[in-house]
All heavy atoms as an XYZ file, in Angstrom:
879
protein
N       0.816     -1.190      0.000
C       0.000      0.000      0.000
C       0.863      1.259      0.000
O       0.535      2.230     -0.637
C      -0.929     -0.038      1.213
C      -1.853      1.123      1.275
S      -3.304      0.751      0.293
C      -4.386      1.974      0.893
N       1.999      1.241      0.685
C       2.839      2.434      0.750
C       3.475      2.760     -0.601
O       3.690      3.916     -0.911
C       3.921      2.283      1.813
O       4.803      1.251      1.457
N       3.768      1.732     -1.422
C       4.334      1.971     -2.749
C       3.344      2.733     -3.620
O       3.714      3.674     -4.311
C       4.717      0.651     -3.413
C       5.278      0.751     -4.825
C       6.580      1.548     -4.802
C       5.521     -0.603     -5.409
N       2.083      2.341     -3.568
C       1.052      3.043     -4.328
C       0.930      4.476     -3.838
O       0.837      5.408     -4.625
C      -0.293      2.296     -4.234
C      -0.187      0.952     -4.939
C      -1.430      3.126     -4.819
C      -1.375      0.050     -4.744
N       0.966      4.669     -2.530
C       0.883      6.010     -1.966
C       2.048      6.877     -2.434
O       1.860      8.026     -2.806
C       0.852      5.944     -0.439
C       0.818      7.295      0.210
C      -0.312      8.088      0.130
C       1.930      7.788      0.878
C      -0.341      9.350      0.722
C       1.919      9.029      1.460
C       0.773      9.816      1.385
N       3.256      6.304     -2.437
C       4.427      7.055     -2.875
C       4.316      7.442     -4.346
O       4.723      8.527     -4.733
C       5.701      6.236     -2.657
C       6.081      6.102     -1.211
C       7.280      5.205     -1.014
O       7.862      4.702     -1.967
N       7.660      4.985      0.235
N       3.753      6.561     -5.164
C       3.610      6.860     -6.586
C       2.688      8.058     -6.797
O       2.955      8.928     -7.593
C       3.074      5.647     -7.331
C       3.091      5.818     -8.818
S       2.688      4.275     -9.614
C       1.419      4.850    -10.698
N       1.596      8.090     -6.052
C       0.669      9.206     -6.201
C       1.179     10.460     -5.503
O       0.818     11.558     -5.870
C      -0.716      8.819     -5.680
C      -1.413      7.853     -6.590
C      -1.599      6.540     -6.207
C      -1.852      8.250     -7.837
C      -2.226      5.639     -7.048
C      -2.474      7.362     -8.688
C      -2.665      6.050     -8.294
N       2.006     10.281     -4.520
C       2.571     11.411     -3.782
C       3.589     12.166     -4.642
O       3.669     13.381     -4.590
C       3.234     10.892     -2.509
C       3.791     11.961     -1.620
C       4.380     11.330     -0.376
C       5.125     12.349      0.444
N       5.795     11.740      1.577
N       4.340     11.438     -5.435
C       5.381     12.046     -6.261
C       4.751     12.894     -7.364
O       3.866     12.455     -8.075
C       6.257     10.963     -6.875
C       7.399     11.537     -7.702
C       8.247     10.444     -8.236
N       9.499     10.473     -7.502
C      10.476      9.629     -7.658
N      10.344      8.623     -8.474
N      11.581      9.742     -6.991
N       5.241     14.085     -7.501
C       4.726     15.017     -8.507
C       5.162     14.583     -9.902
O       6.283     14.136    -10.101
C       5.274     16.405     -8.181
C       4.787     17.491     -9.076
C       5.378     18.816     -8.636
C       5.342     19.789     -9.784
N       6.093     20.995     -9.511
N       4.274     14.760    -10.848
C       4.601     14.428    -12.227
C       5.584     15.457    -12.784
O       5.462     16.640    -12.517
C       3.325     14.409    -13.063
C       3.372     13.422    -14.169
C       2.052     13.274    -14.876
O       1.372     14.248    -15.114
N       1.708     12.048    -15.220
N       6.557     14.994    -13.543
C       7.568     15.851    -14.153
C       7.586     15.627    -15.653
O       7.062     14.650    -16.151
C       8.947     15.528    -13.584
O       8.994     15.729    -12.201
N       8.253     16.541    -16.343
C       8.457     16.386    -17.782
C       9.880     15.890    -17.987
O      10.831     16.486    -17.495
C       8.239     17.724    -18.528
C       8.519     17.559    -20.010
C       6.834     18.243    -18.294
N      10.014     14.777    -18.701
C      11.315     14.173    -18.960
C      11.657     14.295    -20.438
O      10.805     14.120    -21.300
C      11.299     12.685    -18.582
C      11.177     12.423    -17.102
C       9.926     12.357    -16.488
C      12.302     12.233    -16.316
C       9.815     12.104    -15.128
C      12.203     11.979    -14.962
C      10.953     11.919    -14.372
O      10.849     11.675    -13.036
N      12.928     14.581    -20.713
C      13.431     14.621    -22.087
C      13.790     13.185    -22.478
O      14.622     12.547    -21.829
C      14.660     15.530    -22.154
C      15.214     15.661    -23.549
O      14.443     15.520    -24.515
O      16.429     15.909    -23.677
N      13.132     12.668    -23.517
C      13.302     11.271    -23.931
C      13.847     11.219    -25.351
O      13.343     11.894    -26.245
C      11.952     10.524    -23.853
C      12.061      9.146    -24.464
C      11.480     10.446    -22.415
N      14.883     10.406    -25.554
C      15.463     10.192    -26.873
C      15.425      8.706    -27.187
O      15.807      7.881    -26.358
C      16.921     10.699    -26.926
O      16.956     12.063    -26.507
C      17.489     10.580    -28.325
N      14.966      8.368    -28.388
C      14.873      6.976    -28.824
C      15.985      6.689    -29.826
O      16.185      7.450    -30.774
C      13.507      6.695    -29.472
C      12.387      6.942    -28.464
C      13.435      5.275    -30.027
C      10.992      6.910    -29.060
N      16.698      5.577    -29.596
C      17.755      5.115    -30.499
C      17.358      3.759    -31.051
O      16.919      2.885    -30.311
C      19.088      4.969    -29.754
C      19.649      6.256    -29.219
C      19.329      6.697    -27.950
C      20.505      7.022    -29.992
C      19.850      7.888    -27.446
C      21.039      8.210    -29.514
C      20.709      8.641    -28.229
N      17.548      3.573    -32.359
C      17.292      2.287    -33.005
C      18.406      1.999    -33.999
O      19.056      2.907    -34.496
C      15.954      2.302    -33.757
C      14.747      2.422    -32.866
C      13.443      2.428    -33.648
O      13.392      2.861    -34.795
N      12.391      1.962    -33.012
N      18.580      0.717    -34.288
C      19.511      0.327    -35.347
C      18.756      0.374    -36.675
O      17.524      0.278    -36.689
C      20.042     -1.104    -35.109
O      18.939     -1.992    -34.980
C      20.915     -1.167    -33.865
N      19.481      0.543    -37.789
C      18.798      0.597    -39.091
C      17.939     -0.634    -39.371
O      16.864     -0.527    -39.935
C      19.946      0.713    -40.094
C      21.061      1.328    -39.317
C      20.913      0.796    -37.919
N      18.412     -1.799    -38.968
C      17.657     -3.036    -39.157
C      17.364     -3.650    -37.791
O      18.248     -3.713    -36.936
C      18.455     -4.044    -40.009
C      18.762     -3.568    -41.404
C      17.508     -3.402    -42.247
O      16.596     -4.215    -42.187
N      17.464     -2.336    -43.027
N      16.147     -4.125    -37.603
C      15.770     -4.766    -36.353
C      16.715     -5.921    -36.039
O      17.080     -6.691    -36.921
C      14.327     -5.286    -36.454
C      13.914     -6.102    -35.266
C      13.637     -5.501    -34.055
C      13.829     -7.478    -35.355
C      13.259     -6.250    -32.949
C      13.452     -8.240    -34.260
C      13.171     -7.627    -33.058
N      17.128     -6.020    -34.775
C      17.952     -7.144    -34.336
C      19.447     -6.908    -34.385
O      20.212     -7.760    -33.930
N      19.898     -5.799    -34.934
C      21.343     -5.520    -34.988
C      21.838     -5.059    -33.614
O      21.079     -4.522    -32.815
C      21.639     -4.452    -36.035
C      21.354     -4.910    -37.454
C      21.645     -3.830    -38.491
O      21.477     -2.641    -38.190
O      22.023     -4.215    -39.596
N      23.149     -5.251    -33.364
C      23.748     -4.861    -32.088
C      24.526     -3.561    -32.172
O      24.864     -2.976    -31.154
C      24.704     -5.955    -31.597
C      23.960     -7.222    -31.213
O      22.772     -7.141    -30.858
O      24.585     -8.297    -31.269
N      24.840     -3.116    -33.376
C      25.656     -1.909    -33.565
C      24.953     -0.957    -34.517
O      24.052     -1.347    -35.248
C      27.020     -2.269    -34.152
C      27.872     -3.130    -33.279
C      29.190     -3.423    -33.952
C      30.024     -4.406    -33.150
N      31.243     -4.763    -33.864
N      25.438      0.273    -34.504
C      24.929      1.249    -35.451
C      23.676      1.973    -34.996
O      22.860      2.383    -35.812
N      23.514      2.122    -33.685
C      22.344      2.836    -33.179
C      22.336      4.271    -33.673
O      23.363      4.934    -33.707
C      22.328      2.827    -31.645
C      21.855      1.513    -31.071
C      22.769      0.521    -30.733
C      20.516      1.276    -30.881
C      22.348     -0.684    -30.210
C      20.070      0.068    -30.354
C      20.991     -0.901    -30.021
O      20.560     -2.091    -29.512
N      21.159      4.731    -34.057
C      20.973      6.108    -34.518
C      19.852      6.753    -33.724
O      18.876      6.091    -33.366
C      20.596      6.101    -36.001
C      21.639      5.483    -36.897
C      21.153      5.310    -38.328
O      19.952      5.558    -38.602
O      21.970      4.913    -39.173
N      20.004      8.038    -33.466
C      18.936      8.786    -32.829
C      17.790      8.889    -33.828
O      17.982      9.371    -34.940
C      19.447     10.184    -32.458
C      18.548     11.071    -31.635
C      19.368     12.114    -30.903
C      17.475     11.742    -32.439
N      16.611      8.393    -33.449
C      15.486      8.423    -34.382
C      14.391      9.395    -33.951
O      13.587      9.822    -34.777
C      14.873      7.023    -34.619
C      15.870      6.121    -35.319
C      14.367      6.401    -33.339
N      14.355      9.748    -32.650
C      13.308     10.674    -32.211
C      13.628     11.215    -30.828
O      14.179     10.509    -29.992
C      11.948      9.976    -32.178
C      10.791     10.936    -32.207
C      10.454     11.617    -33.367
C      10.020     11.162    -31.079
C       9.391     12.496    -33.403
C       8.946     12.037    -31.097
C       8.640     12.705    -32.270
O       7.579     13.587    -32.303
N      13.249     12.464    -30.633
C      13.423     13.111    -29.330
C      12.132     13.830    -28.985
O      11.545     14.514    -29.824
C      14.582     14.100    -29.391
C      14.970     14.641    -28.058
C      16.243     15.438    -28.169
N      16.627     15.889    -26.851
C      17.691     16.573    -26.593
N      18.514     16.903    -27.577
N      17.971     16.939    -25.372
N      11.685     13.672    -27.742
C      10.423     14.263    -27.318
C      10.431     14.472    -25.810
O      11.402     14.142    -25.135
C       9.234     13.361    -27.735
O       8.011     14.042    -27.492
C       9.244     12.036    -26.996
N       9.350     15.018    -25.299
C       9.169     15.155    -23.862
C       8.003     14.274    -23.445
O       6.996     14.195    -24.147
C       8.892     16.610    -23.484
C      10.091     17.504    -23.696
C       9.826     18.950    -23.294
O       8.636     19.350    -23.188
O      10.804     19.683    -23.093
N       8.168     13.609    -22.301
C       7.143     12.705    -21.784
C       6.887     13.043    -20.324
O       7.834     13.196    -19.548
C       7.587     11.222    -21.918
C       6.559     10.290    -21.324
C       7.861     10.876    -23.366
N       5.620     13.146    -19.955
C       5.257     13.376    -18.559
C       5.278     12.060    -17.805
O       4.878     11.029    -18.342
C       3.847     13.975    -18.462
C       3.778     15.361    -19.051
O       4.681     16.164    -18.871
N       2.718     15.650    -19.761
N       5.739     12.110    -16.561
C       5.733     10.906    -15.743
C       6.189     11.199    -14.332
O       6.751     12.259    -14.052
N       5.949     10.241    -13.453
C       6.345     10.371    -12.047
C       7.699      9.707    -11.778
O       8.439     10.137    -10.908
C       5.285      9.748    -11.147
C       3.938     10.418    -11.248
C       2.954      9.820    -10.259
N       1.580     10.189    -10.520
C       1.054     11.386    -10.355
N       1.803     12.369     -9.947
N      -0.215     11.625    -10.598
N       7.993      8.636    -12.515
C       9.231      7.874    -12.338
C       9.755      7.473    -13.716
O       9.044      7.590    -14.713
C       8.975      6.588    -11.525
O       8.096      5.744    -12.282
C       8.370      6.879    -10.165
N      10.971      6.962    -13.745
C      11.518      6.464    -15.008
C      10.660      5.322    -15.547
O      10.422      5.243    -16.748
C      12.953      5.978    -14.823
C      13.951      7.098    -14.770
N      15.289      6.901    -14.999
C      13.807      8.415    -14.521
C      15.929      8.050    -14.886
N      15.050      8.980    -14.585
N      10.206      4.447    -14.666
C       9.364      3.324    -15.093
C       8.081      3.840    -15.748
O       7.636      3.306    -16.766
C       9.036      2.415    -13.903
C      10.232      1.656    -13.369
C      11.159      2.491    -12.483
O      10.751      3.600    -12.025
O      12.297      2.070    -12.270
N       7.502      4.862    -15.163
C       6.291      5.470    -15.714
C       6.561      6.057    -17.097
O       5.800      5.859    -18.040
C       5.790      6.550    -14.746
C       4.438      7.120    -15.120
O       3.639      6.422    -15.777
O       4.167      8.268    -14.724
N       7.681      6.749    -17.234
C       8.057      7.364    -18.511
C       8.318      6.289    -19.567
O       7.880      6.420    -20.717
C       9.291      8.277    -18.338
C       9.847      8.726    -19.676
C       8.941      9.476    -17.469
N       9.003      5.209    -19.203
C       9.272      4.125    -20.144
C       7.969      3.465    -20.602
O       7.800      3.174    -21.786
C      10.203      3.088    -19.514
C      11.636      3.565    -19.279
C      12.379      2.591    -18.375
C      12.372      3.770    -20.592
N       7.051      3.263    -19.684
C       5.763      2.660    -20.037
C       4.982      3.568    -20.987
O       4.431      3.111    -21.986
C       4.951      2.405    -18.762
C       3.630      1.730    -19.029
C       2.874      1.440    -17.742
O       3.505      0.996    -16.769
O       1.655      1.659    -17.732
N       4.962      4.857    -20.695
C       4.255      5.815    -21.554
C       4.914      5.903    -22.928
O       4.239      5.986    -23.946
C       4.203      7.183    -20.898
C       3.281      7.248    -19.704
C       3.445      8.582    -18.973
N       2.721      8.582    -17.734
C       1.630      9.312    -17.517
N       1.166     10.101    -18.453
N       1.022      9.257    -16.349
N       6.241      5.887    -22.953
C       6.964      5.942    -24.225
C       6.655      4.711    -25.062
O       6.337      4.818    -26.255
C       8.484      6.047    -23.975
O       8.746      7.229    -23.199
C       9.254      6.125    -25.277
N       6.708      3.540    -24.439
C       6.408      2.298    -25.162
C       4.978      2.327    -25.708
O       4.739      1.997    -26.860
C       6.608      1.087    -24.247
C       6.414     -0.223    -24.949
C       7.440     -0.785    -25.679
C       5.196     -0.883    -24.902
C       7.278     -1.994    -26.342
C       5.013     -2.088    -25.559
C       6.054     -2.637    -26.279
N       4.043      2.739    -24.882
C       2.640      2.794    -25.312
C       2.441      3.769    -26.465
O       1.733      3.473    -27.425
C       1.740      3.208    -24.146
O       1.776      2.245    -23.130
N       3.067      4.918    -26.380
C       2.921      5.941    -27.419
C       3.503      5.480    -28.746
O       2.895      5.690    -29.803
C       3.614      7.250    -26.986
O       2.994      7.716    -25.788
C       3.517      8.313    -28.064
N       4.662      4.851    -28.711
C       5.367      4.497    -29.942
C       5.112      3.064    -30.408
O       5.872      2.523    -31.200
C       6.864      4.788    -29.788
C       7.145      6.252    -29.675
C       7.213      6.878    -28.443
C       7.281      7.034    -30.811
C       7.435      8.246    -28.344
C       7.510      8.395    -30.730
C       7.585      8.997    -29.490
N       4.035      2.456    -29.911
C       3.658      1.120    -30.360
C       2.189      1.005    -30.724
O       1.698     -0.088    -30.982
C       4.010      0.062    -29.308
C       5.435     -0.381    -29.451
O       5.845     -0.799    -30.521
N       6.199     -0.253    -28.404
N       1.498      2.106    -30.730
C       0.094      2.127    -31.139
C      -0.025      3.139    -32.272
O       0.275      4.320    -32.091
C      -0.836      2.511    -29.965
C      -2.274      2.612    -30.423
C      -0.691      1.523    -28.816
N      -0.438      2.669    -33.432
C      -0.465      3.498    -34.631
C      -1.147      4.848    -34.404
O      -0.658      5.880    -34.845
C      -1.155      2.735    -35.768
C      -1.169      3.505    -37.063
C      -0.029      3.603    -37.840
C      -2.325      4.158    -37.479
C      -0.024      4.332    -39.024
C      -2.330      4.885    -38.659
C      -1.182      4.969    -39.426
O      -1.187      5.695    -40.580
N      -2.265      4.867    -33.689
C      -3.023      6.107    -33.494
C      -2.365      7.096    -32.546
O      -2.761      8.262    -32.501
C      -4.428      5.789    -32.971
C      -5.278      5.065    -34.004
O      -4.960      5.159    -35.208
O      -6.251      4.405    -33.603
N      -1.378      6.658    -31.762
C      -0.751      7.566    -30.797
C       0.652      8.005    -31.219
O       1.229      8.877    -30.579
C      -0.671      6.913    -29.402
O       0.136      5.731    -29.479
C      -2.053      6.559    -28.881
N       1.192      7.411    -32.263
C       2.530      7.788    -32.736
C       2.468      9.202    -33.321
O       1.586      9.503    -34.121
C       3.027      6.784    -33.811
C       4.337      7.241    -34.422
C       3.173      5.400    -33.211
N       3.394     10.087    -32.917
C       3.401     11.452    -33.476
C       3.541     11.445    -35.001
O       4.195     10.563    -35.570
C       4.633     12.093    -32.824
C       4.892     11.273    -31.602
C       4.445      9.887    -31.933
N       2.947     12.422    -35.648
C       2.966     12.500    -37.116
C       4.368     12.599    -37.692
O       4.619     12.135    -38.801
C       2.126     13.682    -37.599
C       0.649     13.459    -37.350
O       0.186     12.323    -37.265
N      -0.094     14.539    -37.214
N       5.295     13.209    -36.950
C       6.647     13.397    -37.478
C       7.595     12.242    -37.115
O       8.782     12.299    -37.406
C       7.230     14.733    -37.023
C       7.329     14.861    -35.513
O       6.634     14.113    -34.786
O       8.101     15.721    -35.049
N       7.083     11.194    -36.517
C       7.895     10.022    -36.175
C       7.999      9.122    -37.401
O       6.991      8.636    -37.911
C       7.251      9.262    -35.002
C       8.034      8.064    -34.525
C       9.229      8.222    -33.839
C       7.573      6.769    -34.745
C       9.948      7.126    -33.387
C       8.278      5.667    -34.290
C       9.462      5.853    -33.617
O      10.177      4.766    -33.165
N       9.204      8.897    -37.885
C       9.410      8.143    -39.130
C      10.081      6.783    -38.918
O      10.362      6.081    -39.876
C      10.267      8.965    -40.108
C       9.698     10.329    -40.412
C       8.322     10.243    -41.033
C       7.782     11.627    -41.334
N       6.342     11.684    -41.385
N      10.341      6.409    -37.687
C      11.004      5.132    -37.408
C       9.972      4.031    -37.172
O       8.769      4.284    -37.184
C      11.915      5.285    -36.190
N      10.462      2.819    -36.920
C       9.559      1.699    -36.653
C       9.038      1.763    -35.212
O       9.534      2.529    -34.391
C      10.277      0.370    -36.907
C      11.443      0.119    -35.972
C      12.108     -1.225    -36.261
N      13.195     -1.472    -35.354
C      14.449     -1.103    -35.557
N      14.780     -0.457    -36.661
N      15.379     -1.362    -34.672
N       8.064      0.904    -34.906
C       7.578      0.792    -33.533
C       8.741      0.365    -32.638
O       9.686     -0.279    -33.091
C       6.472     -0.254    -33.420
C       5.141      0.178    -33.990
C       4.239     -0.772    -34.420
C       4.768      1.506    -34.085
C       3.000     -0.411    -34.930
C       3.543      1.885    -34.591
C       2.663      0.925    -35.020
N       8.667      0.713    -31.336
C       9.693      0.270    -30.397
C       9.679     -1.249    -30.311
O       8.617     -1.876    -30.292
C       9.440      0.846    -29.005
C       9.787      2.314    -28.808
C       9.490      2.745    -27.383
C      11.236      2.585    -29.133
N      10.870     -1.836    -30.262
C      10.981     -3.293    -30.228
C      12.191     -3.695    -29.391
O      13.017     -2.860    -29.012
C      11.129     -3.834    -31.649
N      12.303     -4.971    -29.135
C      13.423     -5.519    -28.386
C      14.742     -5.039    -28.993
O      14.925     -5.091    -30.203
C      13.372     -7.057    -28.406
O      12.111     -7.468    -27.909
C      14.468     -7.664    -27.559
N      15.629     -4.558    -28.140
C      16.928     -4.066    -28.591
C      17.010     -2.562    -28.704
O      18.102     -1.995    -28.732
N      15.867     -1.878    -28.767
C      15.878     -0.420    -28.873
C      16.289      0.206    -27.539
O      16.114     -0.391    -26.468
C      14.510      0.106    -29.293
C      14.167     -0.284    -30.726
O      15.080     -0.682    -31.479
O      12.989     -0.187    -31.089
N      16.844      1.406    -27.615
C      17.355      2.098    -26.434
C      16.632      3.428    -26.267
O      16.393      4.146    -27.238
C      18.881      2.313    -26.558
C      19.594      0.964    -26.531
C      19.402      3.230    -25.453
C      21.088      1.027    -26.765
N      16.298      3.727    -25.005
C      15.672      5.003    -24.661
C      16.567      5.709    -23.654
O      16.997      5.111    -22.663
C      14.256      4.795    -24.076
C      13.715      6.070    -23.475
C      13.310      4.280    -25.147
N      16.858      6.966    -23.928
C      17.635      7.811    -23.023
C      16.669      8.752    -22.317
O      15.869      9.438    -22.968
C      18.667      8.627    -23.801
C      19.243      9.872    -23.126
C      20.041      9.511    -21.886
C      20.094     10.663    -24.104
N      16.733      8.777    -20.990
C      15.975      9.755    -20.211
C      16.990     10.755    -19.684
O      17.863     10.410    -18.892
C      15.192      9.089    -19.061
C      14.172      8.099    -19.626
C      14.509     10.150    -18.211
C      13.409      7.322    -18.569
N      16.885     11.992    -20.146
C      17.822     13.054    -19.780
C      17.135     13.992    -18.798
O      16.145     14.636    -19.122
C      18.252     13.813    -21.034
C      19.336     14.839    -20.763
O      19.645     15.107    -19.577
O      19.882     15.380    -21.737
N      17.689     14.053    -17.582
C      17.140     14.925    -16.549
C      18.038     16.137    -16.296
O      18.040     16.687    -15.196
C      16.944     14.140    -15.256
C      15.946     13.016    -15.380
C      15.732     12.313    -14.063
O      14.933     12.809    -13.255
O      16.384     11.277    -13.851
N      18.785     16.537    -17.305
C      19.636     17.717    -17.169
C      20.708     17.513    -16.116
O      21.496     16.583    -16.190
N      20.708     18.365    -15.105
C      21.724     18.289    -14.053
C      21.630     17.030    -13.209
O      22.591     16.633    -12.566
C      21.620     19.508    -13.133
C      22.006     20.776    -13.813
C      21.945     21.934    -12.894
N      22.297     23.156    -13.605
C      22.533     24.287    -13.018
N      22.440     24.401    -11.723
N      22.845     25.337    -13.738
N      20.477     16.389    -13.210
C      20.302     15.152    -12.436
C      20.911     13.951    -13.159
O      21.045     12.884    -12.585
C      18.833     14.908    -12.146
C      18.266     15.972    -11.218
C      16.883     15.659    -10.793
N      16.932     14.523     -9.869
C      15.894     13.788     -9.561
N      14.730     14.038    -10.108
N      16.000     12.793     -8.712
N      21.247     14.117    -14.439
C      21.938     13.059    -15.159
C      21.125     12.414    -16.263
O      19.956     12.715    -16.473
N      21.796     11.526    -16.970
C      21.200     10.789    -18.085
C      21.172      9.305    -17.725
O      22.132      8.780    -17.183
C      22.027     10.977    -19.355
C      22.089     12.405    -19.838
C      22.962     12.518    -21.063
C      23.017     13.965    -21.534
N      23.807     14.108    -22.752
N      20.083      8.657    -18.086
C      19.942      7.231    -17.828
C      19.491      6.548    -19.110
O      18.547      6.997    -19.754
C      18.918      6.962    -16.708
O      19.235      7.773    -15.571
C      18.937      5.499    -16.303
N      20.190      5.473    -19.467
C      19.881      4.714    -20.676
C      19.199      3.401    -20.304
O      19.602      2.736    -19.348
C      21.172      4.393    -21.446
C      21.849      5.608    -22.021
C      22.705      6.388    -21.257
C      21.635      5.972    -23.347
C      23.326      7.504    -21.793
C      22.266      7.083    -23.896
C      23.100      7.842    -23.107
O      23.712      8.942    -23.635
N      18.173      3.055    -21.093
C      17.457      1.795    -20.897
C      17.364      1.070    -22.230
O      17.104      1.686    -23.261
C      16.038      2.045    -20.380
C      15.987      2.625    -18.993
C      15.962      4.007    -18.801
C      15.962      1.809    -17.869
C      15.911      4.544    -17.530
C      15.914      2.344    -16.593
C      15.887      3.711    -16.433
O      15.836      4.244    -15.166
N      17.559     -0.252    -22.178
C      17.431     -1.073    -23.378
C      16.220     -1.983    -23.197
O      16.024     -2.569    -22.128
C      18.688     -1.917    -23.593
C      18.691     -2.693    -24.888
C      20.052     -3.335    -25.127
C      20.129     -3.943    -26.504
N      21.480     -4.433    -26.795
N      15.424     -2.098    -24.240
C      14.250     -2.957    -24.182
C      14.653     -4.406    -24.455
O      15.151     -4.732    -25.529
C      13.203     -2.493    -25.198
C      11.882     -3.246    -25.184
C      11.240     -3.237    -23.795
C      10.932     -2.650    -26.208
N      14.469     -5.244    -23.463
C      14.735     -6.677    -23.578
C      13.403     -7.413    -23.640
O      12.352     -6.822    -23.398
C      15.543     -7.161    -22.371
C      16.852     -6.425    -22.083
C      17.489     -6.958    -20.802
C      17.804     -6.555    -23.257
N      13.440     -8.696    -23.915
C      12.201     -9.473    -23.975
C      11.522     -9.536    -22.604
O      10.324     -9.777    -22.511
C      12.483    -10.878    -24.487
O      13.401    -11.530    -23.640
N      12.284     -9.272    -21.549
C      11.745     -9.292    -20.188
C      11.353     -7.910    -19.682
O      10.914     -7.762    -18.554
C      12.776     -9.898    -19.218
O      14.000     -9.156    -19.318
C      13.027    -11.353    -19.533
N      11.553     -6.880    -20.485
C      11.225     -5.516    -20.075
C      12.431     -4.605    -20.221
O      13.430     -4.960    -20.837
N      12.330     -3.421    -19.641
C      13.401     -2.429    -19.741
C      14.524     -2.753    -18.771
O      14.287     -3.112    -17.624
C      12.856     -1.037    -19.431
C      11.894     -0.545    -20.463
C      10.535     -0.541    -20.375
C      12.215      0.011    -21.739
N       9.988     -0.018    -21.525
C      10.994      0.335    -22.378
C      13.405      0.264    -22.414
C      10.938      0.898    -23.648
C      13.349      0.829    -23.676
C      12.135      1.141    -24.277
N      15.757     -2.596    -19.234
C      16.936     -2.839    -18.404
C      17.859     -1.628    -18.493
O      18.182     -1.168    -19.590
C      17.662     -4.094    -18.890
O      18.822     -4.307    -18.119
N      18.289     -1.135    -17.347
C      19.219     -0.002    -17.295
C      20.568     -0.452    -17.850
O      21.040     -1.543    -17.520
C      19.359      0.454    -15.849
C      20.004      1.773    -15.658
C      19.923      2.128    -14.165
C      20.431      3.503    -13.911
N      20.333      3.845    -12.481
N      21.154      0.366    -18.721
C      22.445      0.010    -19.313
C      23.424      1.176    -19.178
O      23.036      2.307    -18.887
C      22.305     -0.355    -20.817
C      21.798      0.838    -21.633
C      21.434     -1.573    -20.995
C      21.901      0.661    -23.137
N      24.694      0.881    -19.417
C      25.728      1.923    -19.463
C      25.745      2.538    -20.854
O      25.473      1.848    -21.844
C      27.113      1.328    -19.175
C      27.217      0.831    -17.766
O      26.657      1.407    -16.839
N      27.905     -0.276    -17.589
N      26.107      3.781    -20.938
C      26.201      4.451    -22.226
C      27.182      3.733    -23.144
O      27.038      3.723    -24.353
C      26.618      5.911    -22.059
C      26.610      6.643    -23.378
C      27.133      8.052    -23.246
N      26.961      8.807    -24.457
C      27.648      8.646    -25.585
N      28.570      7.728    -25.649
N      27.417      9.398    -26.637
N      28.190      3.091    -22.565
C      29.213      2.381    -23.346
C      28.549      1.351    -24.277
O      29.008      1.118    -25.374
C      30.209      1.691    -22.392
C      31.181      0.807    -23.162
C      30.969      2.723    -21.584
N      27.445      0.771    -23.837
C      26.768     -0.222    -24.648
C      26.064      0.384    -25.864
O      25.706     -0.307    -26.792
C      25.731     -0.989    -23.814
C      26.313     -1.831    -22.694
C      25.186     -2.510    -21.920
C      27.261     -2.883    -23.248
N      25.887      1.682    -25.854
C      25.250      2.374    -26.980
C      26.316      2.643    -28.025
O      26.947      3.679    -28.068
C      24.607      3.672    -26.513
C      23.910      4.503    -27.586
C      22.743      3.732    -28.195
C      23.395      5.796    -27.004
N      26.542      1.655    -28.879
C      27.540      1.767    -29.944
C      26.853      2.393    -31.156
O      25.990      1.793    -31.761
C      28.095      0.396    -30.280
C      28.728     -0.294    -29.115
C      29.048     -1.742    -29.424
O      28.797     -2.236    -30.502
N      29.589     -2.429    -28.442
N      27.279      3.606    -31.492
C      26.596      4.317    -32.578
C      27.151      3.959    -33.944
O      26.549      4.298    -34.940
C      26.686      5.829    -32.354
O      28.056      6.203    -32.180
C      25.874      6.236    -31.141
N      28.270      3.347    -34.039
C      28.792      2.898    -35.355
C      29.954      1.977    -35.173
O      30.675      2.021    -34.277
C      29.236      4.076    -36.195
O      28.110      4.794    -36.604
């Protein structure tokens, strides 16, 4: 019960979100920045869930988004300015926090 209370207690913030994908699904190298946006959320988990939902439903994808739906292997960067940057990779089991070193851009 206290976890639910803490979630509602925490104020919603705007997070800067960047999506990275490889040119072909399933590749391990060559990640490219494909989209940058702002997402409202209370926690990183909340932001990741909202990002996944937005970029995996045809009717909610922004008009200027030209990449594929989010899929296993894609990376999302949550940039909180002075609070730091956190990278997450989508695995078959869900989002996993990763080091920037794993984001090989070429």
